[in-house]
C-alpha positions in Angstrom: 0.0 0.0 0.2 1.6 3.4 -1.2 2.1 6.1 1.7 -0.1 8.8 1.5 1.6 12.6 2.0 2.8 13.2 5.8 0.9 15.8 7.8 3.0 16.7 10.7 3.0 20.0 13.3 6.0 20.2 15.1 5.7 22.5 18.5 8.2 23.2 21.2 8.7 20.6 23.8 8.4 22.6 26.6 4.8 23.1 26.1 4.2 19.4 26.4 6.6 18.8 29.4 8.5 16.3 27.7 11.9 14.9 28.4 14.8 16.4 26.4 15.2 12.7 25.6 12.3 11.8 24.1 9.3 13.3 22.1 5.8 13.5 21.2 4.1 11.4 18.6 0.3 12.4 18.5 -2.7 11.5 15.2 -6.0 13.2 14.2 -7.7 11.2 11.9 -9.1 13.8 8.9 -12.6 12.1 8.6 -13.0 14.1 5.5 -11.0 12.0 3.0 -12.7 9.4 2.5 -14.1 8.3 -0.8 -17.2 7.3 -1.4 -17.8 3.3 -1.8 -20.9 2.4 -0.3 -23.6 3.9 1.3 -22.8 2.7 4.6 -19.2 3.6 6.3 -18.1 2.6 9.7 -17.8 4.5 12.6 -14.2 5.7 12.8 -14.0 4.7 16.6 -14.0 0.9 15.4 -10.7 1.1 12.9 -7.8 -0.3 14.0 -4.6 1.2 14.5 -1.0 -0.1 14.8 2.1 2.1 15.9 5.8 0.3 15.4 8.8 1.9 15.9 11.6 1.4 13.4 12.5 -2.2 14.6 8.8 -3.6 14.6 7.7 -3.1 17.9 4.2 -2.5 18.4 3.5 0.4 20.5 0.1 0.4 20.2 -2.4 -1.9 18.6 -6.2 -1.8 19.1 -9.2 0.3 18.1 -8.4 4.1 17.3 -11.2 5.3 19.7 -9.4 3.3 22.5 -6.1 4.7 21.5 -4.3 7.5 24.2 -4.0 10.8 22.8 -0.4 10.6 22.7 2.8 8.5 23.3 6.1 9.8 24.4 8.8 8.1 22.5 12.3 8.1 21.8 14.0 9.9 18.7 13.7 7.6 16.2 10.9 6.6 12.8 7.6 5.5 13.8 5.0 3.6 11.2 1.4 4.6 12.3 -1.5 2.4 9.9 -4.9 2.2 10.2 -7.4 0.1 8.5 -11.3 0.5 9.2 -11.1 -3.7 8.6 -9.1 -6.7 8.2 -8.7 -7.1 4.0 -7.3 -10.9 3.1 -9.6 -12.2 -0.1 -12.3 -11.0 -2.2 -15.9 -10.6 -0.5 -19.5 -9.1 -0.9 -19.6 -5.4 0.8 -16.4 -5.4 2.4 -14.8 -1.9 1.3 -11.7 -1.3 3.5 -10.4 2.5 4.1 -7.1 3.3 5.6 -3.7 5.0 5.7 -0.3 4.3 6.6 2.4 6.8 7.1 6.0 6.8 9.0 7.4 9.8 10.8 10.5 11.1 12.4 10.2 12.1 15.8 13.2 14.3 17.2 14.0 14.3 20.4 12.1 17.1 22.7 9.9 17.8 20.4 6.1 16.7 18.9 5.1 15.3 16.1 1.2 15.3 14.9 0.2 12.7 12.0 -2.7 13.0 9.8 -4.4 9.8 8.7 -6.1 10.3 5.6 -8.0 7.3 5.2 -8.7 6.6 1.6 -10.6 3.1 -0.1 -7.9 0.8 -0.1 -9.5 -1.4 -2.0 -11.7 -1.7 -5.2 -15.3 -3.3 -6.7 -17.4 -4.5 -9.0 -21.0 -4.6 -9.7 -22.9 -6.7 -12.3 -26.5 -5.7 -13.7 -28.0 -8.0 -15.2 -30.8 -8.1 -17.5 -34.0 -9.7 -17.7 -32.6 -10.9 -21.4 -29.5 -12.6 -19.7 -31.9 -14.6 -17.6 -33.7 -16.1 -19.8 -31.1 -16.8 -22.4 -28.6 -18.5 -19.5 -31.3 -19.8 -17.4 -28.8 -22.2 -15.8 -26.2 -20.2 -15.6 -24.0 -19.0 -12.9 -21.7 -15.9 -13.0 -18.5 -15.4 -11.2 -16.0 -12.3 -10.5 -12.5 -13.9 -10.1 -9.6 -12.0 -8.7 -5.8 -14.0 -8.4 -7.2 -17.3 -7.4 -10.2 -16.4 -5.7 -13.9 -16.6 -7.2 -16.9 -14.8 -6.0 -20.6 -16.5 -7.2 -22.5 -13.5 -8.7 -26.0 -14.8 -8.2 -28.9 -13.4 -11.0 -30.6 -11.5 -8.2 -26.7 -10.0 -6.5 -26.9 -6.4 -5.7 -24.5 -6.0 -4.0 -20.6 -4.8 -4.6 -17.3 -7.3 -4.7 -15.0 -6.0 -3.3 -11.2 -6.9 -4.5 -7.7 -5.9 -4.3 -6.5 -3.5 -6.9 -5.6 -5.3 -10.0 -7.5 -7.5 -12.8 -10.9 -9.2 -12.0 -12.9 -11.9 -14.2 -16.2 -12.0 -14.6 -17.1 -15.6 -15.7 -20.2 -17.5 -17.1 -20.0 -21.4 -16.0 -23.1 -23.0 -18.8 -23.7 -26.0 -20.1 -20.5 -27.5 -17.7 -18.1 -25.3 -19.1 -16.5 -21.5 -18.4 -16.9 -19.0 -20.9 -14.2 -15.6 -19.8 -16.7 -12.6 -20.4 -14.1 -9.8 -19.6 -11.4 -8.7 -17.8 -11.0 -5.2 -16.2 -8.4 -3.7 -14.3 -9.5 -1.9 -11.4 -7.5 0.5 -9.8 -7.8 1.5 -6.1 -10.8 3.5 -4.9 -12.6 2.6 -7.7 -16.4 1.2 -7.7 -17.2 -0.4 -11.3 -20.8 -0.9 -12.6 -21.0 -3.5 -15.0 -24.6 -3.8 -17.3 -25.0 -7.8 -18.5 -27.6 -8.2 -21.4 -28.0 -11.1 -23.6 -30.7 -10.1 -26.6 -31.6 -12.7 -28.9 -32.6 -16.2 -28.5 -29.4 -17.6 -29.1 -27.5 -19.5 -26.2 -24.4 -19.0 -27.1 -21.6 -16.6 -25.0 -21.4 -14.1 -28.3 -24.9 -12.8 -27.9 -23.8 -11.2 -24.9 -23.3 -7.8 -24.5 -21.4 -6.3 -21.9 -21.1 -2.0 -21.2 -20.0 -0.1 -18.3 -21.9 2.3 -16.5 -19.4 5.5 -16.4 -22.0 7.2 -14.1 -21.0 4.2 -11.7 -17.7 4.8 -11.8 -16.2 6.6 -8.6 -12.7 7.8 -7.8 -12.8 11.0 -6.4 -16.0 11.4 -4.8 -16.0 12.7 -1.3 -17.9 11.5 1.6 -17.9 13.1 5.0 -18.5 10.6 7.6 -21.5 12.8 9.8 -21.3 15.8 6.8 -24.3 17.1 4.6 -24.6 14.1 1.5 -27.9 14.8 0.1 -30.8 13.7 1.9 -29.3 11.3 4.5 -27.1 14.3 5.7 -25.6 14.1 8.9 -27.3 14.5 12.3 -30.6 13.5 10.8 -30.4 9.9 12.8 -28.0 7.5 14.3 -26.7 6.2 11.3 -25.5 9.6 10.1 -24.8 11.4 13.7 -21.8 14.2 14.6 -19.2 12.7 15.9 -17.9 15.1 19.2 -15.3 16.7 17.4 -17.8 17.6 14.5 -20.4 18.8 16.7 -18.9 22.1 17.2 -20.2 23.6 13.8 -23.2 22.8 14.4 -24.3 24.1 17.6 -28.1 25.5 17.4 -29.0 22.6 15.6 -31.8 20.8 16.9 -33.2 16.9 17.2 -29.1 15.9 15.8 -27.8 13.0 16.4 -24.5 13.0 17.8 -22.1 10.3 18.8 -18.8 9.1 20.9 -17.6 7.7 24.1 -18.9 8.0 27.8 -15.9 9.2 30.0 -17.3 10.4 32.7 -19.3 12.6 34.9 -20.3 15.1 37.7 -18.7 18.2 35.8 -20.0 20.9 37.6 -17.1 19.9 40.5 -14.6 18.3 37.8 -12.3 21.0 37.1 -10.2 20.8 34.3 -10.9 16.9 33.6 -14.3 15.1 33.8 -15.0 13.2 37.2 -14.6 9.3 36.2 -15.6 7.1 39.2 -17.7 7.2 41.9 -20.5 9.9 39.8 -23.3 11.5 42.4 -25.1 12.5 40.0 -27.5 11.5 37.9 -28.8 14.4 35.9 -25.5 14.2 32.9 -22.7 12.2 31.8 -19.9 13.2 29.0 -18.8 12.2 25.6 -16.0 12.4 24.2 -14.3 11.3 20.8 -11.9 8.8 22.4 -12.7 6.5 25.5 -9.0 7.8 27.1 -10.1 11.3 27.2 -11.0 13.1 30.6 -10.6 16.9 29.4 -13.5 18.3 30.0 -13.3 21.2 26.7 -12.7 18.0 24.4 -16.1 16.5 25.7 -19.5 17.3 25.1 -21.6 17.9 28.6 -24.8 15.4 27.8 -28.1 16.2 29.1 -30.1 13.6 31.0 -33.5 14.5 31.5 -35.5 12.3 33.9 -37.8 9.8 32.5 -35.9 7.0 30.3 -33.1 8.3 29.3 -32.0 8.7 32.5 -33.0 5.8 33.9 -30.7 4.4 30.9 -27.7 6.0 30.7 -27.0 7.7 34.3 -23.8 6.8 36.0 -24.4 6.8 39.7 -26.8 4.2 38.3 -25.0 2.4 35.9 -21.1 3.2 36.3 -19.9 0.7 33.9 -21.2 2.2 30.7 -18.2 4.3 31.2 -16.2 3.3 27.8 -19.4 2.5 26.3 -20.0 4.5 22.7 -23.4 5.4 22.8 -25.6 7.6 20.6 -27.8 10.7 21.9 -30.1 12.6 19.9 -30.8 16.3 21.0 -30.3 19.9 20.7 -26.6 21.1 20.2 -25.8 24.6 22.4 -22.9 26.1 23.2 -22.0 26.3 26.5 -23.8 23.5 29.2 -21.2 23.0 32.4 -18.9 25.2 30.6 -18.3 23.2 27.1 -20.2 22.1 24.5 -23.6 20.4 25.7 -26.6 18.5 24.2 -29.7 19.6 25.9 -33.1 18.0 25.6 -32.0 14.6 24.7 -34.7 12.8 23.9 -33.3 9.1 22.4 -30.7 7.1 22.6 -28.4 4.0 21.1 -25.2 2.0 22.9 -23.2 0.4 20.7 
């Protein structure tokens, strides 16, 4: 996988309290760098993050949402890799987003890496005309990449994903395979191919293949939590604003916001949220990662009396800390000294 350009910012070490011998490695995820490949893009908090030093020693391996805000490291070279899901062989509905970058951390300095995830694999979809079914009623279609083939039934409407490279479409009919066509798919390409077989001939020479270029996606952008047409950000729990994305939408009502429950008792928490021994059941704090406790980086969520408070309050449910939650309410500029969600009327725990 080709490494994408590195975006790094160096700041003075004294701002972070780093020793002269060590440096600080920080990372963020650019949520606007995703290429469109399907109607569903996974929650970036579930992406798999791996950080290794130059000798291959793993410093962190786990989900992005559970990763620490930073690591203090010895001066040297480090590789940061993130993927949405593992992808080792062709599969239906298995888009893989990711990025990999190599960064040098000098002693006594802080380096921040912006991870810019794009689609790493490629996909193909077949649109099969009714005349194809009539001409080859007993036929079976396959799409093949390398040594692996996937059966593509006549009623299939999913996208088959492959590693970039040659993909073949094969018709098995009357006891033998016939290669219909071969296409070379580039990374980030989703190719739609229309198959038809007009006329009464049962030979493969009657098959017509056309590429629907209107559905070949290469550079389209899909902003997670953003406004993407009819299913724009904030309108339901599948198109919610992340904690980091909520601030520009202050004033909007009946929107969904998601994050990790990190604590509560914000009236007495000072600069950090209280993470244990919670005494107030009227609110809680959510953050972009489960390890964040800085109140300024959180959204304070009001828990009105009723079902929402009964289900989410940390007095009765301290085990909810660290859980991902989607909450629906009204975004306000200030609640307990930070961005807030008031009038919470619905929720979903993930």
